NUDOMAR-467325 format. One line per 10 residues: for each residue x, y, z of C-alpha. Coordinates in nm, 2 decimals. Example, Ala and Ser with C-alpha at 12.3 -4.5 7.8 and 13.67 -1.06 7.14 Angstrom:
2
1.23:-0.45:0.78; 1.37:-0.11:0.71
REM end
This chain:
400
4.59:3.48:4.59; 4.66:3.36:4.95; 4.85:3.68:5.03; 4.57:3.89:4.88; 4.31:3.71:5.09; 4.53:3.74:5.41; 4.57:4.11:5.34; 4.19:4.15:5.33; 4.16:3.97:5.67; 3.84:3.80:5.56
3.63:3.62:5.81; 3.48:3.38:5.56; 3.51:3.28:5.19; 3.22:3.12:5.01; 3.23:2.97:4.66; 2.89:2.90:4.49; 2.86:2.72:4.15; 2.67:2.93:3.90; 2.67:2.71:3.60; 2.75:2.35:3.57
2.75:2.17:3.24; 2.96:1.90:3.08; 3.18:2.16:2.91; 3.19:2.44:3.16; 3.21:2.51:3.53; 3.18:2.86:3.68; 3.18:2.97:4.04; 3.08:3.29:4.21; 3.34:3.36:4.48; 3.20:3.56:4.76
3.43:3.75:4.99; 3.24:3.84:5.30; 3.35:3.99:5.63; 3.13:4.02:5.93; 2.96:3.80:6.19; 2.98:3.44:6.09; 2.60:3.35:6.12; 2.50:3.65:5.92; 2.75:3.57:5.65; 2.64:3.21:5.63
2.27:3.31:5.61; 2.35:3.55:5.33; 2.54:3.29:5.14; 2.27:3.03:5.18; 2.01:3.27:5.04; 2.24:3.34:4.74; 2.30:2.97:4.69; 1.92:2.90:4.68; 1.86:3.17:4.43; 2.14:3.03:4.22
2.00:2.68:4.24; 1.66:2.81:4.11; 1.84:2.98:3.82; 2.02:2.65:3.74; 1.69:2.46:3.75; 1.52:2.72:3.53; 1.81:2.70:3.29; 1.79:2.32:3.28; 1.41:2.34:3.21; 1.47:2.59:2.93
1.73:2.36:2.78; 1.48:2.07:2.78; 1.21:2.29:2.63; 1.45:2.39:2.36; 1.53:2.03:2.28; 1.16:1.94:2.27; 1.10:2.24:2.04; 1.38:2.13:1.82; 1.23:1.78:1.79; 0.89:1.92:1.70
1.05:2.15:1.44; 1.23:1.84:1.30; 0.90:1.64:1.30; 0.72:1.92:1.12; 1.00:1.94:0.86; 0.99:1.56:0.81; 0.61:1.58:0.77; 0.64:1.86:0.52; 0.90:1.67:0.32; 0.70:1.34:0.30
0.37:1.53:0.22; 0.55:1.73:-0.05; 0.71:1.43:-0.21; 0.40:1.21:-0.19; 0.19:1.49:-0.32; 0.40:1.50:-0.64; 0.34:1.13:-0.71; 0.03:1.01:-0.89; 0.05:0.64:-0.90; 0.03:0.43:-0.59
0.36:0.24:-0.64; 0.56:0.57:-0.66; 0.37:0.70:-0.36; 0.45:0.39:-0.15; 0.82:0.39:-0.24; 0.85:0.75:-0.12; 0.66:0.67:0.20; 0.87:0.36:0.25; 1.20:0.55:0.22; 1.09:0.84:0.45
0.93:0.61:0.71; 1.26:0.44:0.79; 1.43:0.78:0.82; 1.17:0.92:1.05; 1.07:0.64:1.28; 1.25:0.36:1.48; 1.10:0.02:1.43; 1.20:-0.33:1.32; 0.93:-0.44:1.09; 0.63:-0.28:0.92
0.35:-0.38:0.69; 0.09:-0.20:0.49; -0.23:-0.41:0.46; -0.43:-0.29:0.16; -0.80:-0.35:0.18; -1.09:-0.37:-0.07; -1.46:-0.40:-0.03; -1.64:-0.68:-0.20; -2.02:-0.72:-0.17; -2.03:-0.51:0.14
-1.74:-0.70:0.31; -1.39:-0.56:0.37; -1.12:-0.81:0.26; -0.74:-0.80:0.24; -0.63:-0.72:-0.11; -0.25:-0.76:-0.06; 0.02:-0.69:0.19; 0.33:-0.47:0.14; 0.62:-0.53:0.36; 0.85:-0.24:0.46
1.20:-0.36:0.53; 1.51:-0.14:0.50; 1.47:0.13:0.24; 1.31:-0.09:-0.03; 0.99:-0.29:-0.08; 1.12:-0.63:0.03; 0.83:-0.83:-0.10; 0.49:-0.78:-0.26; 0.27:-1.08:-0.22; -0.09:-1.13:-0.30
-0.30:-1.22:0.00; -0.37:-1.59:-0.03; -0.67:-1.76:0.13; -0.44:-2.00:0.31; -0.32:-2.01:0.67; -0.03:-1.80:0.80; -0.20:-1.46:0.80; -0.39:-1.48:1.13; -0.25:-1.15:1.26; -0.36:-0.96:0.96
-0.70:-1.12:0.95; -0.75:-1.06:1.32; -0.65:-0.69:1.28; -0.90:-0.65:1.00; -1.18:-0.81:1.21; -1.09:-0.59:1.50; -1.05:-0.26:1.32; -1.32:-0.29:1.06; -1.61:-0.45:1.26; -1.51:-0.33:1.61
-1.25:-0.08:1.73; -1.18:0.16:1.44; -0.91:0.36:1.62; -0.53:0.31:1.63; -0.38:0.04:1.85; -0.06:0.07:2.05; 0.07:-0.21:2.28; 0.37:-0.09:2.47; 0.44:-0.43:2.63; 0.30:-0.73:2.44
0.40:-0.97:2.72; 0.14:-0.81:2.95; -0.13:-0.75:2.69; -0.44:-0.97:2.64; -0.50:-0.79:2.31; -0.16:-0.90:2.19; -0.25:-1.26:2.25; -0.59:-1.22:2.07; -0.40:-1.08:1.77; -0.16:-1.38:1.77
0.15:-1.16:1.79; 0.48:-1.34:1.78; 0.68:-1.36:2.10; 0.97:-1.17:1.93; 0.74:-0.86:1.91; 0.79:-0.65:2.22; 0.58:-0.36:2.12; 0.32:-0.32:1.85; 0.12:-0.05:1.67; -0.16:-0.06:1.41
-0.30:0.25:1.25; -0.61:0.24:1.02; -0.59:0.46:0.71; -0.94:0.61:0.68; -1.07:0.85:0.42; -1.43:0.96:0.40; -1.53:0.69:0.65; -1.38:0.42:0.43; -1.09:0.22:0.56; -0.83:0.19:0.28
-0.55:0.01:0.46; -0.39:-0.07:0.80; -0.03:0.02:0.88; 0.14:-0.20:1.14; 0.48:-0.17:1.31; 0.66:-0.41:1.54; 0.90:-0.30:1.81; 0.82:0.07:1.77; 0.91:0.32:2.04; 0.63:0.48:2.22
0.76:0.83:2.13; 0.72:0.74:1.76; 0.36:0.62:1.78; 0.21:0.97:1.75; 0.43:1.05:1.45; 0.32:0.72:1.29; -0.05:0.83:1.32; 0.02:1.16:1.16; 0.23:1.01:0.88; -0.03:0.74:0.82
-0.30:1.01:0.78; -0.09:1.17:0.50; -0.05:0.84:0.33; -0.43:0.79:0.34; -0.47:1.12:0.16; -0.20:1.02:-0.10; -0.37:0.68:-0.15; -0.71:0.85:-0.21; -0.55:1.07:-0.47; -0.38:0.77:-0.64
-0.71:0.59:-0.66; -0.88:0.89:-0.82; -0.60:0.91:-1.07; -0.63:0.54:-1.14; -1.00:0.57:-1.19; -0.95:0.86:-1.44; -0.69:0.66:-1.62; -0.91:0.36:-1.64; -1.19:0.56:-1.79; -0.97:0.60:-2.10
-0.85:0.24:-2.13; -1.12:0.02:-1.97; -1.46:-0.06:-2.11; -1.72:0.07:-1.87; -1.96:-0.23:-1.92; -1.73:-0.53:-1.90; -1.43:-0.39:-1.71; -1.19:-0.52:-1.99; -0.94:-0.32:-2.18; -1.07:-0.11:-2.47
-0.96:-0.21:-2.82; -0.71:0.08:-2.86; -0.53:0.02:-2.53; -0.54:-0.36:-2.58; -0.37:-0.33:-2.92; -0.10:-0.10:-2.77; -0.03:-0.35:-2.50; -0.04:-0.62:-2.77; 0.25:-0.46:-2.96; 0.45:-0.41:-2.64
0.41:-0.78:-2.55; 0.50:-0.88:-2.90; 0.82:-0.68:-2.89; 0.91:-0.83:-2.56; 0.84:-1.18:-2.68; 1.05:-1.12:-3.00; 1.34:-0.98:-2.79; 1.34:-1.27:-2.54; 1.24:-1.54:-2.80; 0.93:-1.63:-2.61
0.60:-1.76:-2.75; 0.29:-1.54:-2.74; -0.07:-1.66:-2.81; -0.37:-1.44:-2.92; -0.73:-1.55:-2.89; -1.03:-1.40:-3.05; -1.36:-1.49:-2.87; -1.71:-1.44:-3.01; -2.04:-1.51:-2.84; -2.25:-1.75:-3.05
-2.59:-1.62:-3.16; -2.56:-1.31:-2.94; -2.79:-1.11:-3.17; -3.07:-1.37:-3.12; -3.01:-1.33:-2.74; -3.05:-0.96:-2.76; -3.36:-0.98:-2.98; -3.52:-1.24:-2.76; -3.44:-1.10:-2.41; -3.35:-0.74:-2.48
-3.03:-0.54:-2.45; -3.03:-0.52:-2.07; -3.01:-0.90:-2.05; -2.75:-0.89:-2.32; -2.54:-0.65:-2.11; -2.55:-0.90:-1.82; -2.43:-1.17:-2.05; -2.14:-0.96:-2.17; -2.04:-0.88:-1.81; -2.06:-1.25:-1.71
-1.85:-1.36:-2.00; -1.59:-1.09:-1.94; -1.57:-1.20:-1.58; -1.53:-1.57:-1.67; -1.26:-1.49:-1.92; -1.07:-1.28:-1.67; -1.10:-1.55:-1.40; -0.98:-1.81:-1.64; -0.64:-1.66:-1.72; -0.34:-1.53:-1.53
-0.28:-1.17:-1.40; -0.01:-1.12:-1.66; -0.25:-1.20:-1.94; -0.47:-0.94:-2.11; -0.84:-0.94:-2.18; -1.00:-0.68:-2.40; -1.33:-0.60:-2.56; -1.25:-0.61:-2.93; -1.59:-0.48:-3.04; -1.96:-0.57:-2.99
-1.98:-0.93:-2.87; -1.61:-1.00:-2.95; -1.34:-1.03:-2.69; -0.96:-1.07:-2.74; -0.71:-1.24:-2.51; -0.33:-1.22:-2.50; -0.15:-1.51:-2.33; 0.21:-1.41:-2.25; 0.48:-1.68:-2.28; 0.23:-1.93:-2.39
0.28:-2.17:-2.68; 0.01:-2.31:-2.90; -0.04:-2.64:-2.71; -0.09:-2.46:-2.38; -0.31:-2.19:-2.54; -0.54:-2.46:-2.69; -0.58:-2.61:-2.34; -0.66:-2.27:-2.19; -0.90:-2.19:-2.47; -1.08:-2.52:-2.43
-1.11:-2.46:-2.06; -1.26:-2.11:-2.11; -1.50:-2.25:-2.37; -1.62:-2.52:-2.14; -1.66:-2.29:-1.83; -1.89:-2.06:-2.03; -2.09:-2.34:-2.18; -2.16:-2.47:-1.83; -2.23:-2.13:-1.68; -2.60:-2.04:-1.62
-2.67:-1.67:-1.67; -2.92:-1.50:-1.45; -3.05:-1.16:-1.56; -3.35:-1.01:-1.41; -3.62:-1.27:-1.46; -3.44:-1.46:-1.73; -3.22:-1.76:-1.70; -3.02:-1.91:-1.98; -2.69:-2.03:-2.13; -2.47:-1.92:-2.42
-2.16:-2.06:-2.59; -1.85:-1.91:-2.75; -1.63:-1.98:-3.05; -1.26:-1.92:-3.02; -0.99:-1.86:-3.29; -0.63:-1.89:-3.19; -0.29:-1.79:-3.33; 0.06:-1.81:-3.18; 0.38:-1.61:-3.23; 0.62:-1.70:-3.38
0.47:-2.03:-3.51; 0.17:-1.88:-3.70; 0.29:-1.52:-3.77; 0.56:-1.27:-3.69; 0.35:-0.95:-3.68; 0.06:-0.84:-3.47; -0.18:-0.78:-3.76; -0.10:-1.12:-3.91; -0.17:-1.29:-3.57; -0.51:-1.12:-3.55
-0.59:-1.23:-3.90; -0.49:-1.59:-3.82; -0.70:-1.58:-3.50; -1.00:-1.51:-3.72; -1.01:-1.89:-3.75; -1.30:-1.84:-3.51; -1.51:-1.80:-3.82; -1.41:-2.14:-3.92; -1.53:-2.26:-3.58; -1.87:-2.09:-3.64
-1.90:-2.24:-3.99; -1.84:-2.59:-3.85; -2.11:-2.57:-3.58; -2.00:-2.30:-3.32; -1.90:-2.37:-2.96; -1.55:-2.47:-3.07; -1.18:-2.38:-3.05; -1.01:-2.35:-3.39; -0.67:-2.26:-3.53; -0.55:-2.22:-3.88
REM end
């Protein structure tokens, strides 16, 4: 090479980098001969043009990366929308959302705060925690302390600011202190899930990256759509299994669940108690006050029965003024205590319907598996001991 250059008798040699990356390095070697100043000027001009090309190339590379990220985001959004769209029940929808969320976003902890409206006021129904790729815990929202953050968020987003919240640095944020955020939370996001001007839930994330906040807002909007669909599906399902007046299970569905619980109790050798409830002198109530007042009485009794048992227990409208209750894993002694408590709560309750005020009583018949009977039909027959209660003066709990 040196001999070749000497043979050319060059006045100046200039090497200009054309492309510089981690993997490659290319140079444009310029062999020029002539006056030194003219050669240097020509090379400087060439170098500047090359630098502009390098900068443009770097810019294009960044744009390609950004475009790739956007394509990936669109693909992720398509996948989560497609999968949630195929689910009908909320639990299935949330499990899909939970799994995809951890794949799409970077965060340490997230919660979905489910809301419900009662008497014109929005309240927390329950809180679902998102940890890892499974639902870590599902707890009912208690009325005790320990949920100040969630309560503060609801107050802020429902009654005041309805838009999303992002706090990049909680240590410098007055809003973070107002929300009672933990000191371990460095960044925080809260996105309300709103459909048709109604807030369904609030999605929160701790230690989320700022780049992921916009994606969270988009994904949360898709979850709101899926939740709306799940609620509509649930409403349609309830029309076929729930009594429209009292909100309790219809007889057919109640008996189906009864058989399922009976099989479970038999398999695990657990007790199961069945209660038949009848409103005393309900026909006289209807005749005296009218059917509209009678409907209010039925609603009130259904509510009191539901409030007086656990969530795992079943309450159904057996027919007319008769209600049926199924107490899971409950022996006869415990069932008698529950039945007596229900009877007393209704006896003490004052019904208000339109301009009428009054009280009613109930009679309860009780039977327990396996002590009284082994089959469902036999349990129901034994629970007809309520007629024994009626014959002996009503407003009593009886068992055969």
